[in-house]
Every structure is written in C-alpha cells, then in structure tokens.
N, C-alpha and C positions, 0 to 999 in steps of 0.2 A: 449460600452465595450472595444473598441480598445484603448480608452484613458486610461482606468484603467490598461489594460495590459501593455501599453507603460510606464505608471507611475511606475508600479511594477517592470518592467524589468530595467528601468533607475535607480531605487533606491534599487537594490539588496543588496548593502552593506551600505545603509544609515539607520542608527539606530536612527536618530534624527527626530523630528517632529511628525506629527500625520497623520493617515489615517482614513477617515470616513468609516462607515460600508459598504456602497455600493462599495467604492473603494476596500476595503479589500476582500469582497466576490466575486466580479467579477474577481479579480486576482486569488483567491483560485480556482474558477471554471476553469479558464484557466489552472492552474498548474495541477489540477486533470485530466482534459481532456487530457492534454499532457502526463501525466503518463499512462493513460489508452491506449492512442494511441501507445505509446512505447511498453507497455506490449502486446497489440494485435498483433503488427507487429512481435514480437518475438514468441508469444505463438501459433498463428494460424497455421503457417507451422508445428510446432512441433505436435500439436494436430491432424492436418490433416494426418500426418504420422502414428500416433497411430490408427486413425480410418481406414485408408487404410490397415494397417497390420491386424486389427481385421477382416475386410471383407475378406481379403485373407485367413485368418485362418478358417473362417466360411465356405468358399467355399471348402477348402481342407478337412474339417472335415466330409463333407457329410451331411446326414439327421438325424444322431443320435443326439438327443437333449443334451445328457450328453457330448458327444464328442465335440459338438459345444460350449457348455458352458465352458468346460475345455480349449479348444483351445483359446477362447476369453479371458478367465482369464489369461492364460499364456502369450498371446501376449501383452495384456494391461499392465500386471505387468512388463514384460520384457522391453517393450518400454518406459513405464512411468519411470521406474527406470533409464533408460538411459538419459532421457531428464529432469529429476527432478532437477539435479544440475543446469542446464541452467535456468530453470524457477525460482529457488530460487535466483540465482545470479541476474537475471533481476529484481525480486521483491525487492531485497536489494538495487540495484542501483536506482530504482524508488523511494524507500523510502528515500534514501539519497538525491536524486534530490529534492523531496518535501521539506525536511528540509532546504536545501540550498536556494531554491527559496522563501520559505515562512518565513524564520527566521526574516528578517528585517521588513517585512510587519506585522508580528505578534507583534513585538516590537512597531511599530508605532501605531497599533490598541490599544495596552495597553495604550500607551501614550494618545491616543485620549479620553480614559475614565479616565485619570489622575492616572494611575497605573504605577509602575516602570517596565521598560522593562525586568529586570532580571527574572520576572515571566515567561517569555517565555522559560526559561531553564527547567521548569517542563515538558512540553510536549516533548521538545527536549531530555531530559534524559530518559523519558519513551519510546520514539521512539528508542533510543539507546539500551534500554533493549530488545525491540522487535527484533532488529537486532542481538543482542547477543544471543537470543534464536534460531535464524535460523539454526545454525549447529545442535543443538539438535533435532529440528523439522525434519530436513532433515534425520538425522540418524534414528529417530523413524519411519518416513514414509517409508524409504527404508527397514527397518526390517519387517514392516508389509507387504510390497509388496513381499518381499522374502518369507515370510511365506505363503502368498497366492499362489505364484508361485509354491512352493513346496507342495501345497495341504494341508498345516497345517492350523488350525484355527488361525486367526490373533489375536494378543493381542491389540485390539483396545482400551481397557480401559487404558492401559499404555500410549498409544499414545495420548489419549484424555487429559491426565494430562499435558504433555509437551506442546502440541499444544493449549490446553485450556488457559494456563497462557499467552502465547504470544497473543492469540486472545483477551483476556480480556484487556491486556495492550494496544493493538492496538485500541480497542474501547474506552478506557479511554483517549488516546491521542485525538481521534476525539471529544469526549465529552468536553474536556478542550478547544480545539480550538473553538468549537461552543459556549461555554460559554463566552470566551474572545471576539470572533467575534461579538456576539449579544449584548454586553454591550452598554448602551447608551453613546453617545458622551457627553463630557463636553461642555456646552454652552459657547461660547466665549473662551477667552484665559484660559489656565491652566498652571501648572508647566512646561509643555513641549512645550509651544508655542501657537500660534493662531490656531484656528480651520482650517481644510483643506479647501482651496478655491475650490469651485466646479470645477470638471474637465469637465463639460459640456460646 
C-alpha cells in the first residue's frame, strides 16, 4: 500500500499515463482516511464541548424531565449553531483536498480503460455543485436550530429539500468515481500508453 500512496503523491499533477485499479483504489483509501482524520481532529473537540455543555445544563435543570429536555435542546442548539460554521468550513476544505489529491489519479484510471481524461471533469463539476450548496445548507440548518432554540416547530421539510439535493449530488460523485475506478484495464498498450508496471 505504501508504494501506491507514494506513487499517487509523486504524481499529483501528472495527467499522463495509466493507473491500474489496485493502484487507484489504495490511493483513494489513503486520501479518504486522511480526510476522515482531519475531520475527526477538528470535530471531536467541538462535539465534546457540546456534550459537556449538555451535561452541565441537565445538572442545572434538576429532576424535572421537561426542564431537562428544554435545557438540553437549548444548549445543543446554541452550541451547535456556534460550531456549525467551523464544521462546514472543514468539510468544504476536506472536499477540496479530495478533488486536488484524486484528480490526476482519476484521469490516469480513465486512461487505463482507454477513456479520455476529460471525463474526470464530470465528478469534479458535481463536487463543485455540492460545495456551492454548502452556504444554503448552513443557512437552512441554522434556521432550523434557531426555531428549535426558540421552542418553535422546525421547518425540517424545507431543510430536507436543500440538504437533500446536495446529498444526492454527493452520492452521485461517489457512484461515478466507483464506476470509473472499477472499469477493467485495457490489456497491453492503448491510446494512453503501456499498462502500468506493477508497483510490487
């Protein structure tokens, strides 16, 4: 696996040649684990603060179940609203990192099955649309939290529309990458060069 990671990192801006399926997928695994690690490092302290605040609110509310529930809802909504922008920003940065690290590898994977590299623009454009939806998602989620904090029923249906479109686009990006990544390699040479020499 280290050879595949090293190959991917050394060829971040190399859009020529071919990458076999194993080389591509092991590099994809590395990139996604890296993104998850970055997200966890940022999100865990933020979530710990929310949980700690909720426990403090429960202790302060006493033994009345309604007061406990109201206090927890208020703390979670207030604290989540405060950290939401940071979480969205980190999510956007991780998504951009994924695109930057995987673009050339995806082009080389397309070349390996004798397809033109420009097809990689399709998932990149869809990922751009997901990123463009993030401000609307943030605004909708904040509005729903504000309604919850004020004791009003939340307009979850409206939020589901905005967040649902971005979610579907995100899954479509993953589906396209999987379809490209699992295509069979061309046996021998093709329009983009010789088959990748084994990294083993």
